C-alpha positions as CSV (number, residue, x, y, z in Angstrom):
1,M,-38.3,145.8,39.0
2,I,-39.2,145.4,42.7
3,P,-38.3,141.7,42.9
4,F,-35.0,142.4,41.2
5,I,-34.2,145.2,43.6
6,N,-35.1,143.0,46.6
7,S,-32.9,140.2,45.3
8,F,-30.1,142.7,44.7
9,Q,-30.2,144.0,48.3
10,N,-30.0,140.4,49.6
11,L,-26.7,139.7,47.9
12,H,-23.9,138.8,50.4
13,L,-21.8,141.5,48.8
14,F,-24.1,144.1,50.3
15,M,-24.5,142.7,53.8
16,P,-23.3,144.9,56.7
17,N,-19.7,144.1,57.5
18,E,-20.7,142.5,60.8
19,Y,-22.6,139.8,58.9
20,K,-19.6,139.3,56.6
21,V,-17.4,138.7,59.7
22,L,-19.9,136.3,61.2
23,K,-20.1,134.3,57.9
24,V,-16.3,133.9,57.8
25,I,-16.3,132.7,61.4
26,V,-19.1,130.2,61.0
27,D,-17.6,128.9,57.7
28,K,-14.3,128.3,59.5
29,L,-16.0,126.4,62.4
30,A,-18.2,124.3,60.0
31,T,-15.1,123.0,58.1
32,S,-14.2,120.8,61.1
33,N,-17.4,120.6,63.1
34,D,-20.9,119.3,62.5
35,L,-23.3,122.1,63.3
36,G,-26.3,119.9,63.5
37,D,-29.3,119.2,61.4
38,Y,-31.3,122.4,61.8
39,P,-31.0,125.7,60.1
40,I,-29.2,128.3,62.2
41,T,-30.5,131.9,62.0
42,F,-28.2,134.8,63.0
43,S,-29.5,138.2,63.7
44,I,-27.6,141.3,64.8
45,N,-29.6,143.6,67.1
46,A,-29.4,147.0,68.7
47,G,-28.2,145.8,72.1
48,S,-29.4,146.0,75.7
49,R,-28.7,149.7,76.4
50,I,-31.5,150.7,74.0
51,Y,-34.0,149.2,76.5
52,W,-33.2,152.0,79.0
53,S,-33.2,154.7,76.4
54,A,-36.6,153.6,75.2
55,K,-37.9,153.5,78.8
56,H,-36.5,157.0,79.7
57,L,-37.8,158.5,76.5
58,G,-41.3,157.0,77.0
59,L,-41.2,155.2,73.7
60,C,-42.9,152.1,75.3
61,E,-46.2,152.4,77.0
62,K,-45.3,149.8,79.6
63,E,-41.9,148.9,80.9
64,S,-42.5,145.2,79.8
65,Y,-42.8,146.4,76.2
66,C,-39.4,148.1,76.2
67,G,-37.7,144.8,75.4
68,Y,-39.0,145.2,71.8
69,F,-36.3,147.8,71.2
70,R,-33.5,145.5,72.1
71,Q,-34.3,143.4,69.0
72,I,-34.6,146.4,66.7
73,N,-32.6,146.5,63.5
74,P,-29.6,148.7,64.1
75,F,-28.8,148.9,60.3
76,K,-32.0,150.7,59.5
77,E,-32.7,154.4,59.6
78,Y,-36.1,154.9,61.1
79,K,-38.6,157.5,59.9
80,G,-41.9,158.8,61.2
81,K,-43.0,159.3,64.8
82,S,-40.2,159.4,67.3
83,S,-37.7,158.5,64.6
84,K,-35.2,161.1,65.8
85,E,-35.2,159.6,69.3
86,I,-35.1,156.0,68.0
87,N,-32.2,156.6,65.7
88,E,-30.3,158.4,68.5
89,A,-31.1,155.5,70.9
90,I,-29.6,153.0,68.4
91,R,-26.5,155.1,68.1
92,Q,-26.1,155.3,71.9
93,S,-26.7,151.6,72.4
94,Y,-24.0,150.8,69.8
95,L,-21.5,152.8,71.9
96,L,-22.7,151.7,75.4
97,S,-23.8,148.1,75.0
98,G,-21.2,145.4,75.6
99,I,-20.5,141.9,74.4
100,E,-23.9,140.3,74.2
101,A,-25.1,137.1,72.5
102,Y,-28.1,134.8,73.1
103,A,-29.3,131.5,71.6
104,W,-33.0,130.8,71.3
105,S,-34.1,127.2,71.5
106,H,-35.5,127.3,68.0
107,G,-32.2,128.2,66.4
108,L,-32.0,131.9,66.4
109,I,-28.7,133.4,67.6
110,E,-28.8,137.1,68.4
111,I,-25.7,139.2,68.7
112,S,-25.6,142.9,69.6
113,R,-23.9,145.1,67.1
114,S,-21.7,146.5,69.9
115,T,-20.2,143.0,70.2
116,F,-18.6,143.4,66.8
117,R,-17.3,146.9,67.8
118,L,-15.5,145.5,70.9
119,Y,-14.2,142.5,69.0
120,K,-12.9,144.4,66.0
121,G,-9.6,142.8,64.9
122,K,-10.2,139.9,67.3
123,D,-12.3,137.5,65.1
124,N,-11.0,134.4,66.8
125,F,-12.2,135.7,70.2
126,L,-15.6,136.5,68.6
127,A,-15.5,132.9,67.3
128,C,-15.5,131.7,71.0
129,I,-18.7,133.6,71.6
130,V,-20.3,132.3,68.5
131,G,-19.2,128.7,69.3
132,H,-20.6,129.1,72.9
133,E,-24.1,130.1,71.6
134,L,-24.0,127.4,68.9
135,S,-23.3,124.9,71.6
136,H,-26.4,126.0,73.6
137,F,-28.6,125.5,70.5
138,M,-27.0,122.3,69.1
139,N,-27.2,120.6,72.5
140,H,-30.8,121.9,73.2
141,D,-29.7,123.3,76.6
142,S,-33.0,125.1,77.2
143,F,-34.9,121.9,76.9
144,Y,-32.5,119.6,78.9
145,S,-32.1,122.2,81.6
146,A,-35.9,122.4,82.1
147,L,-36.1,118.6,82.0
148,Q,-33.4,118.1,84.6
149,E,-34.9,120.8,86.8
150,G,-38.3,119.1,86.6
151,R,-37.0,115.6,87.4
152,E,-34.6,116.6,90.2
153,G,-36.6,119.4,91.7
154,K,-40.1,118.0,91.4
155,H,-40.6,117.8,95.2
156,L,-38.4,120.7,96.2
157,K,-39.8,123.9,97.7
158,S,-39.6,127.0,95.4
159,K,-36.5,128.5,96.9
160,K,-34.5,125.2,96.7
161,R,-35.8,124.5,93.2
162,E,-34.7,128.0,92.1
163,I,-31.2,127.3,93.5
164,L,-31.2,124.0,91.6
165,A,-32.2,125.7,88.3
166,K,-29.3,128.2,88.7
167,K,-26.8,125.3,89.4
168,I,-28.0,123.6,86.3
169,S,-27.6,126.8,84.3
170,R,-24.0,127.3,85.5
171,E,-23.2,123.7,84.5
172,K,-24.6,124.3,81.0
173,E,-22.6,127.6,80.7
174,S,-19.3,125.9,81.6
175,Q,-20.0,123.1,79.1
176,A,-20.8,125.6,76.4
177,D,-17.4,127.2,77.1
178,I,-15.7,123.8,76.7
179,N,-17.6,123.0,73.5
180,A,-16.7,126.3,72.0
181,A,-13.1,125.7,72.7
182,K,-13.4,122.2,71.1
183,M,-14.9,123.8,67.9
184,L,-12.1,126.3,67.6
185,I,-9.3,123.7,68.2
186,N,-10.9,121.4,65.7
187,A,-10.9,124.2,63.2
188,G,-7.1,124.7,63.7
189,I,-7.3,127.8,65.9
190,S,-4.9,128.1,68.8
191,K,-5.8,126.0,71.9
192,E,-5.6,129.0,74.3
193,T,-7.9,131.3,72.3
194,C,-11.1,130.8,74.2
195,L,-9.2,131.0,77.5
196,Q,-7.7,134.3,76.4
197,N,-11.1,135.5,75.2
198,L,-12.7,134.7,78.6
199,A,-10.2,137.0,80.2
200,F,-10.8,139.7,77.6
201,W,-14.6,139.4,77.9
202,A,-14.5,139.6,81.7
203,R,-12.4,142.7,81.6
204,M,-14.5,144.4,78.9
205,E,-17.7,143.6,80.8
206,G,-16.3,144.2,84.3
207,H,-17.4,140.6,85.3
208,G,-15.0,139.7,88.1
209,H,-17.7,138.4,90.3
210,E,-17.5,135.1,92.4
211,T,-19.9,132.3,91.9
212,K,-23.0,132.6,94.1
213,K,-26.0,130.2,94.7
214,D,-28.2,132.4,92.6
215,S,-25.7,133.0,89.8
216,T,-26.9,131.8,86.3
217,H,-23.3,131.8,85.1
218,P,-20.1,130.7,87.0
219,G,-18.0,133.5,88.5
220,Y,-14.9,134.5,86.6
221,D,-12.4,132.4,88.6
222,D,-14.5,129.3,88.5
223,R,-15.3,129.7,84.8
224,Y,-11.6,130.3,84.0
225,K,-10.4,127.4,86.1
226,S,-12.9,125.0,84.5
227,L,-11.9,125.9,81.0
228,K,-8.2,125.8,81.8
229,K,-8.5,122.3,83.4
230,F,-10.2,121.0,80.2
231,L,-7.6,122.5,77.9
232,K,-4.8,120.8,79.8
233,K,-6.2,117.5,78.7
234,Y,-7.7,118.1,75.4
235,E,-5.8,117.6,72.2
236,K,-7.2,117.8,68.6
237,T,-7.8,114.3,67.2
238,P,-9.0,113.4,63.7
239,N,-12.8,113.1,63.8
240,K,-13.3,110.0,61.7
241,T,-17.1,110.2,62.1
242,L,-17.3,113.7,60.7
243,K,-18.9,113.6,57.3
244,K,-18.1,116.2,54.7
245,R,-21.2,118.4,54.3
246,N,-22.0,121.3,52.1
247,W,-23.9,124.3,53.3
248,K,-25.5,127.5,52.0
249,W,-26.1,130.9,53.3
250,K,-29.2,133.1,52.8
251,Y,-29.2,136.8,53.7
252,N,-32.5,138.7,54.1
253,R,-32.0,142.5,54.6
254,D,-35.7,143.1,55.4
255,L,-35.7,140.5,58.2
256,N,-32.2,141.4,59.2
257,V,-31.0,137.8,59.3
258,L,-28.3,135.5,57.9
259,V,-29.3,131.9,57.7
260,F,-26.9,128.9,57.7
261,N,-28.3,125.6,56.4
262,Y,-26.8,122.3,55.3
263,I,-27.7,121.3,51.7
């Protein structure tokens, strides 16, 4: 009976709603975009605010260990030692965390559960965030950023090399914005969607900062202008090189992941 129960739990029908929304978005993007040759794993986590709750509650022995709680499964009710505090910290993080997504170089894309709360009813805006993180992974931005920094900054002093690394990071972020917009336009979504999302995201997160030398991301004005400049020129054109590909999804409740893979 146990294997049957586990298989039953992993049915897409019984996924949390956030994963169902995510699946619809990626399916739509994949119809008109090639998402690469590697499996893409999506995981919804508890969000950044739980880090501070865990720290203040003394749930982690060292501050450096508190990051563990950020990746904790927000759909699970915890039992045992400190379970009351952990479950309450998850609830608070859901309410207090913002729009958060991150792409790992090996193909894991993490999104905080709070992101889905803030984007409720705005799936196309959420698609811009998903497309942005997909771009980072598909273009191997972590690798190429490190490679560029090493080649251009080999003989630079540490401070100048750090400034170079931040400049490269800003360039990759702007390009990921553009690539996300391309994906949505190719999928038949309104051309202005990602520009509108950028404005929405900045207001929800309070990010009205200017670009500084030590900024990893462009400031709001520069980021908005860069995307707007691109959109003025870009028009959807039939991609004759795009091959029709079939894909499959696999949900694992225990691992709290949903995996996209071409067949």
